[in-house]
N, CA, C, O and the ligand as a Tripos MOL2 file, in Angstrom:
@<TRIPOS>MOLECULE
protein
  286   285    69     0     0
PROTEIN
NO_CHARGES

@<TRIPOS>ATOM
      1 N         139.9670  -18.0570   40.5850 N.3       1 MET1
      2 CA        139.7010  -17.4160   39.2850 C.3       1 MET1
      3 C         138.1910  -17.2270   39.1000 C.2       1 MET1
      4 O         137.7180  -16.1460   38.7490 O.2       1 MET1
      5 N         137.4620  -18.3000   39.3440 N.am      2 PHE2
      6 CA        136.0080  -18.2780   39.2110 C.3       2 PHE2
      7 C         135.3900  -17.2900   40.1920 C.2       2 PHE2
      8 O         134.5030  -16.5100   39.8460 O.2       2 PHE2
      9 N         135.8810  -17.3470   41.4130 N.am      3 ASN3
     10 CA        135.3560  -16.4400   42.4320 C.3       3 ASN3
     11 C         135.6740  -14.9860   42.1180 C.2       3 ASN3
     12 O         134.9560  -14.0760   42.5340 O.2       3 ASN3
     13 N         136.7410  -14.7820   41.3920 N.am      4 LEU4
     14 CA        137.1300  -13.4350   40.9900 C.3       4 LEU4
     15 C         136.0700  -12.8620   40.0450 C.2       4 LEU4
     16 O         135.7050  -11.6920   40.1520 O.2       4 LEU4
     17 N         135.5760  -13.6980   39.1120 N.am      5 PHE5
     18 CA        134.5150  -13.2810   38.1900 C.3       5 PHE5
     19 C         133.2330  -12.9700   38.9480 C.2       5 PHE5
     20 O         132.5470  -11.9860   38.6700 O.2       5 PHE5
     21 N         132.9290  -13.8270   39.9040 N.am      6 ARG6
     22 CA        131.7240  -13.6180   40.7060 C.3       6 ARG6
     23 C         131.7980  -12.3020   41.4460 C.2       6 ARG6
     24 O         130.8460  -11.5230   41.4770 O.2       6 ARG6
     25 N         132.9660  -12.0740   42.0460 N.am      7 PHE7
     26 CA        133.1810  -10.8390   42.7880 C.3       7 PHE7
     27 C         133.0660   -9.6340   41.8580 C.2       7 PHE7
     28 O         132.4470   -8.6280   42.2040 O.2       7 PHE7
     29 N         133.6630   -9.7440   40.6910 N.am      8 PHE8
     30 CA        133.6360   -8.6640   39.7200 C.3       8 PHE8
     31 C         132.2040   -8.3050   39.3250 C.2       8 PHE8
     32 O         131.8390   -7.1290   39.2940 O.2       8 PHE8
     33 N         131.3930   -9.3280   39.0220 N.am      9 PHE9
     34 CA        130.0140   -9.0640   38.6180 C.3       9 PHE9
     35 C         129.1510   -8.5780   39.7870 C.2       9 PHE9
     36 O         128.2400   -7.7690   39.6070 O.2       9 PHE9
     37 N         129.4560   -9.0860   40.9880 N.am     10 ALA10
     38 CA        128.7140   -8.6220   42.1670 C.3      10 ALA10
     39 C         128.9520   -7.1250   42.3760 C.2      10 ALA10
     40 O         128.0130   -6.3710   42.6280 O.2      10 ALA10
     41 N         130.2000   -6.7060   42.2710 N.am     11 VAL11
     42 CA        130.5440   -5.2850   42.4360 C.3      11 VAL11
     43 C         129.9140   -4.4580   41.3210 C.2      11 VAL11
     44 O         129.3970   -3.3660   41.5560 O.2      11 VAL11
     45 N         129.9650   -4.9990   40.0940 N.am     12 LEU12
     46 CA        129.4010   -4.3110   38.9400 C.3      12 LEU12
     47 C         127.8990   -4.0980   39.1130 C.2      12 LEU12
     48 O         127.3800   -3.0160   38.8390 O.2      12 LEU12
     49 N         127.2080   -5.1410   39.5700 N.am     13 VAL13
     50 CA        125.7540   -5.0560   39.7880 C.3      13 VAL13
     51 C         125.4430   -3.9810   40.8260 C.2      13 VAL13
     52 O         124.5310   -3.1750   40.6430 O.2      13 VAL13
     53 N         126.2030   -3.9770   41.9080 N.am     14 ILE14
     54 CA        125.9770   -2.9750   42.9560 C.3      14 ILE14
     55 C         126.2170   -1.5700   42.4130 C.2      14 ILE14
     56 O         125.4130   -0.6650   42.6370 O.2      14 ILE14
     57 N         127.3190   -1.3970   41.7030 N.am     15 LEU15
     58 CA        127.6580   -0.0780   41.1690 C.3      15 LEU15
     59 C         126.6510    0.3920   40.1260 C.2      15 LEU15
     60 O         126.4290    1.5920   39.9690 O.2      15 LEU15
     61 N         126.0410   -0.5600   39.4120 N.am     16 LEU16
     62 CA        125.0770   -0.1860   38.3770 C.3      16 LEU16
     63 C         123.7000    0.1060   38.9560 C.2      16 LEU16
     64 O         122.9740    0.9560   38.4430 O.2      16 LEU16
     65 N         123.3450   -0.5960   40.0180 N.am     17 ILE17
     66 CA        121.9850   -0.4710   40.5440 C.3      17 ILE17
     67 C         121.8430    0.6700   41.5500 C.2      17 ILE17
     68 O         120.8480    1.3950   41.5290 O.2      17 ILE17
     69 N         122.8190    0.8300   42.4190 N.am     18 VAL18
     70 CA        122.7090    1.8430   43.4740 C.3      18 VAL18
     71 C         122.4030    3.2600   42.9600 C.2      18 VAL18
     72 O         121.5360    3.9200   43.5340 O.2      18 VAL18
     73 N         123.0700    3.7580   41.9100 N.am     19 PRO19
     74 CA        122.7620    5.1370   41.4840 C.3      19 PRO19
     75 C         121.4390    5.2780   40.7370 C.2      19 PRO19
     76 O         120.9960    6.3980   40.4820 O.2      19 PRO19
     77 N         120.7980    4.1590   40.3790 N.am     20 GLN20
     78 CA        119.5840    4.2350   39.5770 C.3      20 GLN20
     79 C         118.3290    4.1220   40.4350 C.2      20 GLN20
     80 O         117.8720    3.0230   40.7500 O.2      20 GLN20
     81 N         117.7860    5.2660   40.8050 N.am     21 THR21
     82 CA        116.5330    5.2750   41.5530 C.3      21 THR21
     83 C         115.4160    5.6710   40.5860 C.2      21 THR21
     84 O         115.6930    6.2580   39.5400 O.2      21 THR21
     85 N         114.1530    5.3580   40.9190 N.am     22 PRO22
     86 CA        113.0480    5.6900   40.0000 C.3      22 PRO22
     87 C         112.9270    7.1850   39.7240 C.2      22 PRO22
     88 O         112.5260    7.5910   38.6330 O.2      22 PRO22
     89 N         113.2750    7.9980   40.7130 N.am     23 THR23
     90 CA        113.1000    9.4370   40.5240 C.3      23 THR23
     91 C         114.3350   10.1080   39.9240 C.2      23 THR23
     92 O         114.2390   11.1310   39.2450 O.2      23 THR23
     93 N         115.4850    9.5160   40.1880 N.am     24 GLU24
     94 CA        116.7090   10.1360   39.6780 C.3      24 GLU24
     95 C         117.6910    9.0700   39.2180 C.2      24 GLU24
     96 O         117.9730    8.1160   39.9420 O.2      24 GLU24
     97 N         118.1930    9.2390   38.0390 N.am     25 ASN25
     98 CA        119.1580    8.2820   37.5250 C.3      25 ASN25
     99 C         120.4480    9.0110   37.1470 C.2      25 ASN25
    100 O         120.6520    9.4290   36.0080 O.2      25 ASN25
    101 N         121.3020    9.1420   38.1540 N.am     26 ASN26
    102 CA        122.5790    9.8350   37.9500 C.3      26 ASN26
    103 C         123.4380    9.1560   36.9040 C.2      26 ASN26
    104 O         124.0870    9.8030   36.0820 O.2      26 ASN26
    105 N         123.4210    7.8270   36.9570 N.am     27 LEU27
    106 CA        124.2520    7.0490   36.0520 C.3      27 LEU27
    107 C         123.8260    7.2860   34.6030 C.2      27 LEU27
    108 O         124.6600    7.4180   33.7070 O.2      27 LEU27
    109 N         122.5150    7.3350   34.3970 N.am     28 LEU28
    110 CA        122.0020    7.5470   33.0430 C.3      28 LEU28
    111 C         122.4020    8.9260   32.5270 C.2      28 LEU28
    112 O         122.7420    9.0800   31.3540 O.2      28 LEU28
    113 N         122.3600    9.9250   33.4060 N.am     29 ARG29
    114 CA        122.7630   11.2660   33.0010 C.3      29 ARG29
    115 C         124.2430   11.2910   32.6390 C.2      29 ARG29
    116 O         124.6540   11.9300   31.6700 O.2      29 ARG29
    117 N         125.0350   10.5750   33.4450 N.am     30 GLN30
    118 CA        126.4680   10.5070   33.1590 C.3      30 GLN30
    119 C         126.7420    9.8000   31.8370 C.2      30 GLN30
    120 O         127.5900   10.2270   31.0530 O.2      30 GLN30
    121 N         126.0150    8.7200   31.6020 N.am     31 PHE31
    122 CA        126.1500    7.9810   30.3290 C.3      31 PHE31
    123 C         125.8000    8.9060   29.1770 C.2      31 PHE31
    124 O         126.5120    8.9700   28.1750 O.2      31 PHE31
    125 N         124.6990    9.6190   29.3310 N.am     32 ASN32
    126 CA        124.2380   10.5310   28.2890 C.3      32 ASN32
    127 C         125.2600   11.6360   28.0430 C.2      32 ASN32
    128 O         125.5100   12.0260   26.9020 O.2      32 ASN32
    129 N         125.8320   12.1230   29.1060 N.am     33 ASN33
    130 CA        126.7640   13.2390   28.9740 C.3      33 ASN33
    131 C         128.1450   12.8520   28.4380 C.2      33 ASN33
    132 O         128.9330   13.7300   28.0880 O.2      33 ASN33
    133 N         128.4470   11.5580   28.3700 N.am     34 THR34
    134 CA        129.7300   11.1640   27.7940 C.3      34 THR34
    135 C         129.7740   11.5110   26.3240 C.2      34 THR34
    136 O         130.8510   11.6830   25.7540 O.2      34 THR34
    137 N         128.5910   11.6160   25.6960 N.am     35 GLY35
    138 CA        128.5360   11.9260   24.2760 C.3      35 GLY35
    139 C         128.7590   10.7120   23.3990 C.2      35 GLY35
    140 O         128.8390   10.8300   22.1760 O.2      35 GLY35
    141 N         128.8600    9.5370   24.0190 N.am     36 LEU36
    142 CA        129.0760    8.3000   23.2610 C.3      36 LEU36
    143 C         127.7950    7.8500   22.5660 C.2      36 LEU36
    144 O         127.8330    7.0620   21.6210 O.2      36 LEU36
    145 N         126.6610    8.3630   23.0450 N.am     37 PHE37
    146 CA        125.3840    7.9150   22.5110 C.3      37 PHE37
    147 C         124.7140    9.0280   21.7250 C.2      37 PHE37
    148 O         124.8340   10.2090   22.0500 O.2      37 PHE37
    149 N         124.0090    8.6200   20.6860 N.am     38 ALA38
    150 CA        123.3770    9.5910   19.7930 C.3      38 ALA38
    151 C         122.3320   10.4200   20.5250 C.2      38 ALA38
    152 O         122.1970   11.6170   20.2720 O.2      38 ALA38
    153 N         121.5950    9.7900   21.4300 N.am     39 ASN39
    154 CA        120.5670   10.5250   22.1720 C.3      39 ASN39
    155 C         120.3290    9.8790   23.5360 C.2      39 ASN39
    156 O         120.9330    8.8620   23.8790 O.2      39 ASN39
    157 N         119.4470   10.4900   24.2880 N.am     40 TYR40
    158 CA        119.1560   10.0310   25.6500 C.3      40 TYR40
    159 C         118.5530    8.6190   25.6400 C.2      40 TYR40
    160 O         118.8610    7.7860   26.4930 O.2      40 TYR40
    161 N         117.6930    8.3800   24.6560 N.am     41 GLY41
    162 CA        117.0540    7.0640   24.5500 C.3      41 GLY41
    163 C         118.0520    5.9480   24.3540 C.2      41 GLY41
    164 O         117.9150    4.8620   24.9160 O.2      41 GLY41
    165 N         119.0560    6.2300   23.5500 N.am     42 GLU42
    166 CA        120.0860    5.2310   23.2800 C.3      42 GLU42
    167 C         120.9220    4.9530   24.5300 C.2      42 GLU42
    168 O         121.2580    3.8050   24.8200 O.2      42 GLU42
    169 N         121.2550    6.0200   25.2670 N.am     43 ALA43
    170 CA        122.0040    5.8640   26.5220 C.3      43 ALA43
    171 C         121.1870    5.0410   27.5110 C.2      43 ALA43
    172 O         121.7240    4.1980   28.2290 O.2      43 ALA43
    173 N         119.8770    5.2980   27.5390 N.am     44 LYS44
    174 CA        118.9710    4.5840   28.4340 C.3      44 LYS44
    175 C         118.9100    3.0980   28.0720 C.2      44 LYS44
    176 O         118.9780    2.2210   28.9330 O.2      44 LYS44
    177 N         118.7810    2.8520   26.7750 N.am     45 TRP45
    178 CA        118.7220    1.4580   26.2980 C.3      45 TRP45
    179 C         120.0000    0.7280   26.6910 C.2      45 TRP45
    180 O         119.9450   -0.3890   27.2050 O.2      45 TRP45
    181 N         121.1460    1.3500   26.4530 N.am     46 PHE46
    182 CA        122.4290    0.7130   26.7340 C.3      46 PHE46
    183 C         122.6040    0.4460   28.2240 C.2      46 PHE46
    184 O         123.0570   -0.6290   28.6160 O.2      46 PHE46
    185 N         122.2490    1.4130   29.0450 N.am     47 LEU47
    186 CA        122.3800    1.2430   30.4960 C.3      47 LEU47
    187 C         121.4790    0.1150   30.9970 C.2      47 LEU47
    188 O         121.8770   -0.6840   31.8450 O.2      47 LEU47
    189 N         120.2620    0.0620   30.4620 N.am     48 ASN48
    190 CA        119.3440   -1.0260   30.8030 C.3      48 ASN48
    191 C         119.9330   -2.3760   30.4230 C.2      48 ASN48
    192 O         119.8780   -3.3400   31.1870 O.2      48 ASN48
    193 N         120.4920   -2.4160   29.2330 N.am     49 PHE49
    194 CA        121.0700   -3.6600   28.7350 C.3      49 PHE49
    195 C         122.2300   -4.1130   29.6300 C.2      49 PHE49
    196 O         122.2900   -5.2740   30.0340 O.2      49 PHE49
    197 N         123.1420   -3.1960   29.9330 N.am     50 ILE50
    198 CA        124.3160   -3.5180   30.7600 C.3      50 ILE50
    199 C         123.8880   -3.9750   32.1580 C.2      50 ILE50
    200 O         124.4420   -4.9240   32.7130 O.2      50 ILE50
    201 N         122.8910   -3.2810   32.7140 N.am     51 THR51
    202 CA        122.4160   -3.6330   34.0510 C.3      51 THR51
    203 C         121.8570   -5.0520   34.0670 C.2      51 THR51
    204 O         122.2190   -5.8570   34.9240 O.2      51 THR51
    205 N         120.9710   -5.3570   33.1130 N.am     52 ARG52
    206 CA        120.3670   -6.6950   33.0620 C.3      52 ARG52
    207 C         121.3940   -7.7620   32.7370 C.2      52 ARG52
    208 O         121.3590   -8.8620   33.2890 O.2      52 ARG52
    209 N         122.2980   -7.4350   31.8480 N.am     53 PHE53
    210 CA        123.3390   -8.3940   31.4800 C.3      53 PHE53
    211 C         124.2040   -8.7450   32.7000 C.2      53 PHE53
    212 O         124.5280   -9.9120   32.9170 O.2      53 PHE53
    213 N         124.5730   -7.7410   33.4870 N.am     54 SER54
    214 CA        125.4020   -7.9630   34.6760 C.3      54 SER54
    215 C         124.6850   -8.8210   35.7090 C.2      54 SER54
    216 O         125.2830   -9.7150   36.3080 O.2      54 SER54
    217 N         123.3970   -8.5440   35.9130 N.am     55 ILE55
    218 CA        122.6160   -9.3350   36.8680 C.3      55 ILE55
    219 C         122.5250  -10.7730   36.3740 C.2      55 ILE55
    220 O         122.7120  -11.7180   37.1410 O.2      55 ILE55
    221 N         122.2370  -10.9250   35.0960 N.am     56 PHE56
    222 CA        122.1200  -12.2500   34.4910 C.3      56 PHE56
    223 C         123.4380  -13.0200   34.6250 C.2      56 PHE56
    224 O         123.4390  -14.1910   35.0060 O.2      56 PHE56
    225 N         124.5520  -12.3630   34.3130 N.am     57 MET57
    226 CA        125.8610  -13.0070   34.3980 C.3      57 MET57
    227 C         126.1780  -13.4340   35.8260 C.2      57 MET57
    228 O         126.7250  -14.5100   36.0650 O.2      57 MET57
    229 N         125.8230  -12.5670   36.7670 N.am     58 PHE58
    230 CA        126.0740  -12.8970   38.1710 C.3      58 PHE58
    231 C         125.3040  -14.1490   38.5730 C.2      58 PHE58
    232 O         125.8390  -15.0260   39.2510 O.2      58 PHE58
    233 N         124.0380  -14.2240   38.1490 N.am     59 PHE59
    234 CA        123.2180  -15.3930   38.4760 C.3      59 PHE59
    235 C         123.7660  -16.6490   37.8070 C.2      59 PHE59
    236 O         123.8530  -17.7060   38.4320 O.2      59 PHE59
    237 N         124.1280  -16.5300   36.5560 N.am     60 VAL60
    238 CA        124.6520  -17.6950   35.8290 C.3      60 VAL60
    239 C         125.9390  -18.1960   36.4790 C.2      60 VAL60
    240 O         126.0940  -19.3950   36.7120 O.2      60 VAL60
    241 N         126.8540  -17.2840   36.7710 N.am     61 ILE61
    242 CA        128.1230  -17.6730   37.3810 C.3      61 ILE61
    243 C         127.8990  -18.2880   38.7510 C.2      61 ILE61
    244 O         128.5390  -19.2750   39.1130 O.2      61 ILE61
    245 N         126.9720  -17.6880   39.5170 N.am     62 THR62
    246 CA        126.6600  -18.2240   40.8450 C.3      62 THR62
    247 C         126.0430  -19.6110   40.7340 C.2      62 THR62
    248 O         126.3680  -20.5170   41.5020 O.2      62 THR62
    249 N         125.1500  -19.7590   39.7640 N.am     63 LEU63
    250 CA        124.4930  -21.0560   39.5420 C.3      63 LEU63
    251 C         125.5280  -22.1300   39.1960 C.2      63 LEU63
    252 O         125.4860  -23.2370   39.7320 O.2      63 LEU63
    253 N         126.4430  -21.7980   38.3080 N.am     64 ILE64
    254 CA        127.4860  -22.7430   37.9150 C.3      64 ILE64
    255 C         128.3230  -23.1280   39.1360 C.2      64 ILE64
    256 O         128.6600  -24.2950   39.3350 O.2      64 ILE64
    257 N         128.6480  -22.1210   39.9450 N.am     65 ALA65
    258 CA        129.4520  -22.3730   41.1440 C.3      65 ALA65
    259 C         128.7170  -23.2600   42.1320 C.2      65 ALA65
    260 O         129.3220  -24.1050   42.7930 O.2      65 ALA65
    261 N         127.3960  -23.0600   42.2310 N.am     66 VAL66
    262 CA        126.5930  -23.8590   43.1600 C.3      66 VAL66
    263 C         126.4630  -25.2980   42.6770 C.2      66 VAL66
    264 O         126.5390  -26.2370   43.4710 O.2      66 VAL66
    265 N         126.2700  -25.4650   41.3840 N.am     67 LEU67
    266 CA        126.0650  -26.7990   40.8160 C.3      67 LEU67
    267 C         127.3550  -27.6180   40.7130 C.2      67 LEU67
    268 O         127.3180  -28.8410   40.5840 O.2      67 LEU67
    269 N         128.4600  -26.9410   40.7720 N.am     68 LYS68
    270 CA        129.7370  -27.6370   40.6010 C.3      68 LYS68
    271 C         130.0390  -28.5840   41.7710 C.2      68 LYS68
    272 O         131.0780  -29.2440   41.7780 O.2      68 LYS68
    273 C1        121.8590   14.2580   26.9730 C.3      69 LIG69
    274 O1        123.0080   14.7380   26.3270 O.3      69 LIG69
    275 C2        122.7360   15.7200   25.3270 C.3      69 LIG69
    276 C3        124.0400   16.0760   24.6380 C.3      69 LIG69
    277 O2        125.1460   15.4280   25.1680 O.3      69 LIG69
    278 C4        122.0970   16.9370   25.9900 C.3      69 LIG69
    279 O3        121.7960   17.8980   25.0160 O.3      69 LIG69
    280 C5        120.8290   16.4950   26.6890 C.3      69 LIG69
    281 O4        120.2620   17.5990   27.3830 O.3      69 LIG69
    282 C6        121.1130   15.3630   27.6540 C.3      69 LIG69
    283 N1        119.8520   14.8830   28.2090 N.am     69 LIG69
    284 C7        119.6240   14.8070   29.5060 C.2      69 LIG69
    285 C8        118.2610   14.3630   29.9100 C.3      69 LIG69
    286 O5        120.4870   15.0560   30.3490 O.2      69 LIG69
@<TRIPOS>BOND
     1     1     2 1
     2     2     3 1
     3     3     4 2
     4     3     5 am
     5     5     6 1
     6     6     7 1
     7     7     8 2
     8     7     9 am
     9     9    10 1
    10    10    11 1
    11    11    12 2
    12    11    13 am
    13    13    14 1
    14    14    15 1
    15    15    16 2
    16    15    17 am
    17    17    18 1
    18    18    19 1
    19    19    20 2
    20    19    21 am
    21    21    22 1
    22    22    23 1
    23    23    24 2
    24    23    25 am
    25    25    26 1
    26    26    27 1
    27    27    28 2
    28    27    29 am
    29    29    30 1
    30    30    31 1
    31    31    32 2
    32    31    33 am
    33    33    34 1
    34    34    35 1
    35    35    36 2
    36    35    37 am
    37    37    38 1
    38    38    39 1
    39    39    40 2
    40    39    41 am
    41    41    42 1
    42    42    43 1
    43    43    44 2
    44    43    45 am
    45    45    46 1
    46    46    47 1
    47    47    48 2
    48    47    49 am
    49    49    50 1
    50    50    51 1
    51    51    52 2
    52    51    53 am
    53    53    54 1
    54    54    55 1
    55    55    56 2
    56    55    57 am
    57    57    58 1
    58    58    59 1
    59    59    60 2
    60    59    61 am
    61    61    62 1
    62    62    63 1
    63    63    64 2
    64    63    65 am
    65    65    66 1
    66    66    67 1
    67    67    68 2
    68    67    69 am
    69    69    70 1
    70    70    71 1
    71    71    72 2
    72    71    73 am
    73    73    74 1
    74    74    75 1
    75    75    76 2
    76    75    77 am
    77    77    78 1
    78    78    79 1
    79    79    80 2
    80    79    81 am
    81    81    82 1
    82    82    83 1
    83    83    84 2
    84    83    85 am
    85    85    86 1
    86    86    87 1
    87    87    88 2
    88    87    89 am
    89    89    90 1
    90    90    91 1
    91    91    92 2
    92    91    93 am
    93    93    94 1
    94    94    95 1
    95    95    96 2
    96    95    97 am
    97    97    98 1
    98    98    99 1
    99    99   100 2
   100    99   101 am
   101   101   102 1
   102   102   103 1
   103   103   104 2
   104   103   105 am
   105   105   106 1
   106   106   107 1
   107   107   108 2
   108   107   109 am
   109   109   110 1
   110   110   111 1
   111   111   112 2
   112   111   113 am
   113   113   114 1
   114   114   115 1
   115   115   116 2
   116   115   117 am
   117   117   118 1
   118   118   119 1
   119   119   120 2
   120   119   121 am
   121   121   122 1
   122   122   123 1
   123   123   124 2
   124   123   125 am
   125   125   126 1
   126   126   127 1
   127   127   128 2
   128   127   129 am
   129   129   130 1
   130   130   131 1
   131   131   132 2
   132   131   133 am
   133   133   134 1
   134   134   135 1
   135   135   136 2
   136   135   137 am
   137   137   138 1
   138   138   139 1
   139   139   140 2
   140   139   141 am
   141   141   142 1
   142   142   143 1
   143   143   144 2
   144   143   145 am
   145   145   146 1
   146   146   147 1
   147   147   148 2
   148   147   149 am
   149   149   150 1
   150   150   151 1
   151   151   152 2
   152   151   153 am
   153   153   154 1
   154   154   155 1
   155   155   156 2
   156   155   157 am
   157   157   158 1
   158   158   159 1
   159   159   160 2
   160   159   161 am
   161   161   162 1
   162   162   163 1
   163   163   164 2
   164   163   165 am
   165   165   166 1
   166   166   167 1
   167   167   168 2
   168   167   169 am
   169   169   170 1
   170   170   171 1
   171   171   172 2
   172   171   173 am
   173   173   174 1
   174   174   175 1
   175   175   176 2
   176   175   177 am
   177   177   178 1
   178   178   179 1
   179   179   180 2
   180   179   181 am
   181   181   182 1
   182   182   183 1
   183   183   184 2
   184   183   185 am
   185   185   186 1
   186   186   187 1
   187   187   188 2
   188   187   189 am
   189   189   190 1
   190   190   191 1
   191   191   192 2
   192   191   193 am
   193   193   194 1
   194   194   195 1
   195   195   196 2
   196   195   197 am
   197   197   198 1
   198   198   199 1
   199   199   200 2
   200   199   201 am
   201   201   202 1
   202   202   203 1
   203   203   204 2
   204   203   205 am
   205   205   206 1
   206   206   207 1
   207   207   208 2
   208   207   209 am
   209   209   210 1
   210   210   211 1
   211   211   212 2
   212   211   213 am
   213   213   214 1
   214   214   215 1
   215   215   216 2
   216   215   217 am
   217   217   218 1
   218   218   219 1
   219   219   220 2
   220   219   221 am
   221   221   222 1
   222   222   223 1
   223   223   224 2
   224   223   225 am
   225   225   226 1
   226   226   227 1
   227   227   228 2
   228   227   229 am
   229   229   230 1
   230   230   231 1
   231   231   232 2
   232   231   233 am
   233   233   234 1
   234   234   235 1
   235   235   236 2
   236   235   237 am
   237   237   238 1
   238   238   239 1
   239   239   240 2
   240   239   241 am
   241   241   242 1
   242   242   243 1
   243   243   244 2
   244   243   245 am
   245   245   246 1
   246   246   247 1
   247   247   248 2
   248   247   249 am
   249   249   250 1
   250   250   251 1
   251   251   252 2
   252   251   253 am
   253   253   254 1
   254   254   255 1
   255   255   256 2
   256   255   257 am
   257   257   258 1
   258   258   259 1
   259   259   260 2
   260   259   261 am
   261   261   262 1
   262   262   263 1
   263   263   264 2
   264   263   265 am
   265   265   266 1
   266   266   267 1
   267   267   268 2
   268   267   269 am
   269   269   270 1
   270   270   271 1
   271   271   272 2
   272   273   274 1
   273   273   282 1
   274   274   275 1
   275   275   276 1
   276   275   278 1
   277   276   277 1
   278   278   279 1
   279   278   280 1
   280   280   281 1
   281   280   282 1
   282   282   283 1
   283   283   284 1
   284   284   285 1
   285   284   286 2
@<TRIPOS>SUBSTRUCTURE
     1 MET1         2 RESIDUE 1 A MET
     2 PHE2         6 RESIDUE 1 A PHE
     3 ASN3        10 RESIDUE 1 A ASN
     4 LEU4        14 RESIDUE 1 A LEU
     5 PHE5        18 RESIDUE 1 A PHE
     6 ARG6        22 RESIDUE 1 A ARG
     7 PHE7        26 RESIDUE 1 A PHE
     8 PHE8        30 RESIDUE 1 A PHE
     9 PHE9        34 RESIDUE 1 A PHE
    10 ALA10       38 RESIDUE 1 A ALA
    11 VAL11       42 RESIDUE 1 A VAL
    12 LEU12       46 RESIDUE 1 A LEU
    13 VAL13       50 RESIDUE 1 A VAL
    14 ILE14       54 RESIDUE 1 A ILE
    15 LEU15       58 RESIDUE 1 A LEU
    16 LEU16       62 RESIDUE 1 A LEU
    17 ILE17       66 RESIDUE 1 A ILE
    18 VAL18       70 RESIDUE 1 A VAL
    19 PRO19       74 RESIDUE 1 A PRO
    20 GLN20       78 RESIDUE 1 A GLN
    21 THR21       82 RESIDUE 1 A THR
    22 PRO22       86 RESIDUE 1 A PRO
    23 THR23       90 RESIDUE 1 A THR
    24 GLU24       94 RESIDUE 1 A GLU
    25 ASN25       98 RESIDUE 1 A ASN
    26 ASN26      102 RESIDUE 1 A ASN
    27 LEU27      106 RESIDUE 1 A LEU
    28 LEU28      110 RESIDUE 1 A LEU
    29 ARG29      114 RESIDUE 1 A ARG
    30 GLN30      118 RESIDUE 1 A GLN
    31 PHE31      122 RESIDUE 1 A PHE
    32 ASN32      126 RESIDUE 1 A ASN
    33 ASN33      130 RESIDUE 1 A ASN
    34 THR34      134 RESIDUE 1 A THR
    35 GLY35      138 RESIDUE 1 A GLY
    36 LEU36      142 RESIDUE 1 A LEU
    37 PHE37      146 RESIDUE 1 A PHE
    38 ALA38      150 RESIDUE 1 A ALA
    39 ASN39      154 RESIDUE 1 A ASN
    40 TYR40      158 RESIDUE 1 A TYR
    41 GLY41      162 RESIDUE 1 A GLY
    42 GLU42      166 RESIDUE 1 A GLU
    43 ALA43      170 RESIDUE 1 A ALA
    44 LYS44      174 RESIDUE 1 A LYS
    45 TRP45      178 RESIDUE 1 A TRP
    46 PHE46      182 RESIDUE 1 A PHE
    47 LEU47      186 RESIDUE 1 A LEU
    48 ASN48      190 RESIDUE 1 A ASN
    49 PHE49      194 RESIDUE 1 A PHE
    50 ILE50      198 RESIDUE 1 A ILE
    51 THR51      202 RESIDUE 1 A THR
    52 ARG52      206 RESIDUE 1 A ARG
    53 PHE53      210 RESIDUE 1 A PHE
    54 SER54      214 RESIDUE 1 A SER
    55 ILE55      218 RESIDUE 1 A ILE
    56 PHE56      222 RESIDUE 1 A PHE
    57 MET57      226 RESIDUE 1 A MET
    58 PHE58      230 RESIDUE 1 A PHE
    59 PHE59      234 RESIDUE 1 A PHE
    60 VAL60      238 RESIDUE 1 A VAL
    61 ILE61      242 RESIDUE 1 A ILE
    62 THR62      246 RESIDUE 1 A THR
    63 LEU63      250 RESIDUE 1 A LEU
    64 ILE64      254 RESIDUE 1 A ILE
    65 ALA65      258 RESIDUE 1 A ALA
    66 VAL66      262 RESIDUE 1 A VAL
    67 LEU67      266 RESIDUE 1 A LEU
    68 LYS68      270 RESIDUE 1 A LYS
    69 LIG69      273 GROUP 0 **** ****
């Protein structure tokens, strides 16, 4: 069960980071184009938040697994 969460966040981190390059951010454009966000800045903020949150969660879960 625990390893399932780790795997889930590992995949999520990869999927979130790979499309985001400094010169082109396909994921951000897709987020913006969903129309869920009021503007580009908001989509950018949300994507940044999700990316950092996923990395943080992966580290926390891994840390817990290591310390156990
Ligand atoms: C973001 O989406 C809006 C409307 O959905 C669009 O007008 C705008 O051009 C998009 N911005 C970028 C940078 O793609």
